[in-house]
C-alpha positions as CSV (number, residue, x, y, z in Angstrom):
1,S,-9.0,-99.6,-7.5
2,D,-7.5,-97.5,-10.2
3,V,-7.5,-94.8,-8.6
4,C,-5.3,-95.5,-5.2
5,S,-3.0,-96.8,-8.2
6,S,-3.0,-93.5,-9.8
7,D,-2.0,-91.9,-6.4
8,L,0.9,-94.2,-6.1
9,G,2.4,-93.5,-9.4
10,A,1.5,-89.8,-8.9
11,L,2.7,-89.5,-5.6
12,V,6.5,-91.5,-6.8
13,L,6.6,-90.0,-10.0
14,P,8.5,-86.4,-9.0
15,P,10.9,-88.2,-7.3
16,L,11.6,-91.0,-9.8
17,I,12.0,-88.0,-12.6
18,G,13.9,-85.9,-10.3
19,G,16.2,-88.6,-10.0
20,L,16.3,-88.7,-13.9
21,V,16.4,-84.7,-13.7
22,L,20.1,-85.4,-11.5
23,G,21.6,-88.2,-14.0
24,C,21.2,-86.1,-17.2
25,D,23.1,-83.0,-14.9
26,A,25.4,-85.7,-14.0
27,L,26.2,-86.3,-17.7
28,R,25.9,-82.8,-18.8
29,R,29.0,-82.3,-16.1
30,R,31.0,-85.2,-17.7
31,E,30.0,-87.6,-15.1
32,P,28.9,-91.2,-15.3
33,L,25.4,-91.7,-15.1
34,R,24.5,-94.4,-12.3
35,L,21.6,-96.3,-11.5
36,D,21.3,-94.9,-7.7
37,H,20.3,-91.6,-9.6
38,L,17.2,-92.9,-10.3
39,F,16.2,-93.3,-6.7
40,A,17.7,-89.8,-5.5
41,G,14.4,-88.4,-5.5
42,F,14.1,-90.8,-2.5
43,E,16.5,-89.7,-0.3
44,P,16.3,-88.1,3.1
45,G,17.8,-84.8,1.7
46,S,14.6,-84.8,-1.0
47,R,11.9,-84.1,0.9
48,G,10.9,-81.4,-1.7
49,L,10.3,-83.8,-4.4
50,L,8.1,-86.1,-2.0
51,A,6.3,-82.8,-1.5
52,L,5.5,-82.5,-5.1
53,G,4.7,-86.1,-5.5
54,T,2.4,-85.3,-2.4
55,V,0.5,-82.6,-4.4
56,F,0.7,-84.6,-7.2
57,A,-1.3,-87.3,-6.2
58,V,-3.8,-85.4,-4.4
59,A,-4.6,-83.4,-7.6
60,N,-4.6,-86.8,-9.0
61,A,-7.1,-88.2,-7.5
62,V,-9.4,-85.1,-7.5
63,L,-9.2,-85.2,-11.3
64,A,-9.8,-89.2,-11.5
65,L,-12.7,-89.0,-9.7
66,L,-14.4,-86.1,-11.1
67,G,-13.6,-88.0,-15.1
68,E,-15.1,-90.9,-13.8
69,A,-18.1,-88.9,-12.6
70,I,-18.4,-87.5,-15.6
71,A,-18.0,-90.9,-17.6
72,G,-20.1,-92.8,-15.6
73,P,-20.7,-96.4,-14.8
74,D,-21.0,-97.5,-18.6
75,V,-17.6,-97.4,-19.6
76,D,-16.6,-101.0,-17.3
77,A,-19.7,-102.4,-19.0
78,L,-18.4,-101.4,-22.5
79,T,-15.0,-102.7,-21.7
80,A,-16.5,-105.8,-20.8
81,T,-17.7,-106.6,-24.0
82,L,-14.3,-105.6,-26.4
83,P,-13.1,-109.3,-26.0
84,G,-16.2,-111.1,-27.2
85,V,-16.1,-108.4,-30.4
86,L,-12.5,-108.5,-31.2
87,L,-12.8,-112.4,-31.3
88,G,-15.7,-112.3,-33.5
89,G,-18.4,-113.0,-30.6
90,G,-20.9,-110.3,-31.4
91,L,-21.3,-106.8,-32.5
92,P,-21.0,-104.1,-29.8
93,D,-24.0,-101.8,-28.5
94,V,-24.0,-98.7,-31.2
95,A,-26.0,-96.8,-28.8
96,L,-23.9,-97.7,-25.9
97,V,-20.7,-97.2,-27.8
98,R,-22.1,-93.4,-28.7
99,D,-23.4,-92.7,-25.5
100,V,-20.0,-94.0,-23.2
101,L,-18.0,-92.2,-26.1
102,M,-19.7,-88.8,-25.9
103,R,-19.1,-89.0,-22.3
104,E,-15.6,-90.2,-22.2
105,L,-14.6,-87.2,-24.6
106,L,-16.3,-84.8,-22.3
107,A,-14.4,-86.0,-19.0
108,M,-11.5,-86.4,-21.2
109,L,-11.7,-82.6,-22.0
110,V,-12.4,-81.7,-18.4
111,V,-9.6,-83.6,-17.2
112,L,-7.6,-82.4,-19.8
113,A,-8.7,-78.4,-18.9
114,L,-8.1,-78.8,-15.7
115,S,-4.7,-80.6,-15.4
116,L,-3.0,-78.2,-17.5
117,P,-2.2,-75.6,-14.9
118,L,-1.6,-78.5,-12.4
119,L,1.5,-79.9,-15.4
120,M,2.3,-76.1,-15.9
121,A,3.1,-75.8,-12.2
122,L,5.1,-78.7,-11.7
123,W,7.1,-79.3,-15.3
124,F,9.9,-77.0,-14.2
125,A,9.3,-77.4,-10.4
126,I,10.8,-81.2,-10.2
127,P,14.0,-79.3,-11.5
128,L,14.1,-76.6,-9.7
129,V,13.9,-78.5,-6.2
130,A,16.2,-81.3,-7.2
131,L,18.7,-79.0,-8.9
132,Q,18.5,-75.8,-7.0
133,R,17.0,-76.9,-3.9
134,V,14.2,-74.1,-4.3
135,P,11.2,-74.4,-1.7
136,V,7.9,-76.0,-3.0
137,G,5.7,-73.0,-2.9
138,A,8.0,-70.8,-4.5
139,A,9.4,-73.9,-7.8
140,L,5.2,-74.0,-8.1
141,K,5.0,-70.8,-8.8
142,A,7.9,-70.0,-10.9
143,S,7.3,-72.9,-13.2
144,F,3.7,-72.1,-13.8
145,A,5.0,-68.1,-14.6
146,A,7.5,-70.1,-17.1
147,C,5.2,-72.2,-18.9
148,A,3.1,-69.2,-19.4
149,E,6.0,-67.1,-20.9
150,N,6.7,-70.1,-23.3
151,V,3.3,-71.4,-24.5
152,L,4.1,-71.1,-28.0
153,P,7.3,-73.3,-27.7
154,F,4.8,-76.0,-25.7
155,V,2.1,-76.2,-28.3
156,V,5.0,-76.7,-31.1
157,W,7.0,-79.2,-29.2
158,S,3.9,-81.2,-27.6
159,V,2.1,-81.8,-32.0
160,P,4.7,-84.0,-32.8
161,P,4.1,-86.7,-30.7
162,L,0.5,-85.9,-30.0
163,A,-0.2,-86.5,-34.0
164,L,2.0,-89.8,-33.7
165,T,-0.1,-91.3,-30.7
166,L,-3.2,-90.4,-32.8
167,V,-2.2,-92.1,-35.8
168,L,-1.5,-94.9,-34.0
169,M,-4.6,-95.5,-32.4
170,L,-6.5,-95.8,-35.5
171,P,-5.4,-98.8,-36.1
172,L,-7.0,-100.1,-32.9
173,A,-10.2,-98.2,-33.5
174,A,-10.3,-100.5,-37.0
175,A,-9.7,-103.3,-34.9
176,I,-13.0,-102.6,-32.3
177,L,-14.6,-101.4,-35.5
178,F,-13.9,-104.8,-37.8
179,R,-13.7,-107.1,-34.6
180,S,-10.5,-108.2,-35.8
181,L,-8.6,-109.9,-33.2
182,G,-4.8,-109.7,-35.5
183,L,-5.2,-106.1,-36.4
184,G,-5.3,-105.6,-32.3
185,L,-2.3,-107.4,-31.4
186,L,-0.6,-105.5,-34.0
187,A,-1.5,-101.8,-32.4
188,V,-1.3,-102.2,-28.9
189,P,2.8,-102.9,-28.9
190,A,2.5,-100.0,-31.3
191,L,0.6,-97.7,-28.6
192,C,2.9,-99.1,-26.0
193,L,6.1,-98.8,-28.3
194,D,4.9,-94.9,-29.0
195,F,4.5,-94.5,-25.3
196,V,8.0,-95.4,-23.8
197,L,9.4,-93.0,-26.3
198,T,7.1,-90.2,-25.7
199,A,7.9,-90.6,-22.4
200,A,11.9,-91.0,-23.1
201,L,11.7,-87.7,-25.1
202,T,9.5,-86.0,-22.4
203,F,11.9,-86.6,-20.1
204,A,15.2,-85.0,-22.0
205,S,13.0,-82.3,-22.9
206,L,11.9,-81.4,-19.4
207,Y,15.8,-81.1,-18.3
208,T,17.1,-79.2,-22.0
209,S,13.9,-76.8,-21.3
210,Y,14.5,-76.2,-17.8
211,R,18.3,-75.5,-18.8
212,D,17.3,-72.8,-21.6
213,V,14.9,-71.2,-19.0
214,F,16.3,-71.3,-15.5
215,A,19.8,-72.3,-15.9
216,L,21.2,-69.1,-17.1
217,G,19.1,-66.7,-15.8
218,D,17.4,-65.4,-12.5
219,L,14.1,-67.1,-10.9
220,P,11.2,-65.3,-12.2
């Protein structure tokens, strides 16, 4: 069920982001931002964005299944013990925690390595399809090439939000380690706020980076 819900999110994400890109472009032209911008990517004339969503959903399903296969079934067993640990009802199995964390780390690294080419292909493909009606295949190719040529700016851009997320994960790790429910209740909302801020930064950066790379030049 987790994979199915993840696939559904991946399917609708490119059309939703495409609508936000159209809204950003309207603001640049000093036009009002409307609610229907958000759903513009689902209109009949936006089949390219739906095709990107299908590509993303299929790739996401494969990566999710691969990650679950590497992580193994013990993750669910460990997750089930966390409420009791946070409420002070018992100590976590140290050997289980160590084993699960190592396999989770390996799964995360493998999935991340395989996700990078996918994200590089999708990053500029969404605004290219939404704003310039570039065919899906050409948009994916152009996006991958543009990201490969701008690796350093992407690395510099990603460091601050990644560092902030890692810092905000420390209280949650401490809450689990010290079995502190109060600390856990503070850490979770902070991580949720970080997610919202990072998402807003990502959407804004997507449009502005597209303008820098493509709007004033030709497709590579």
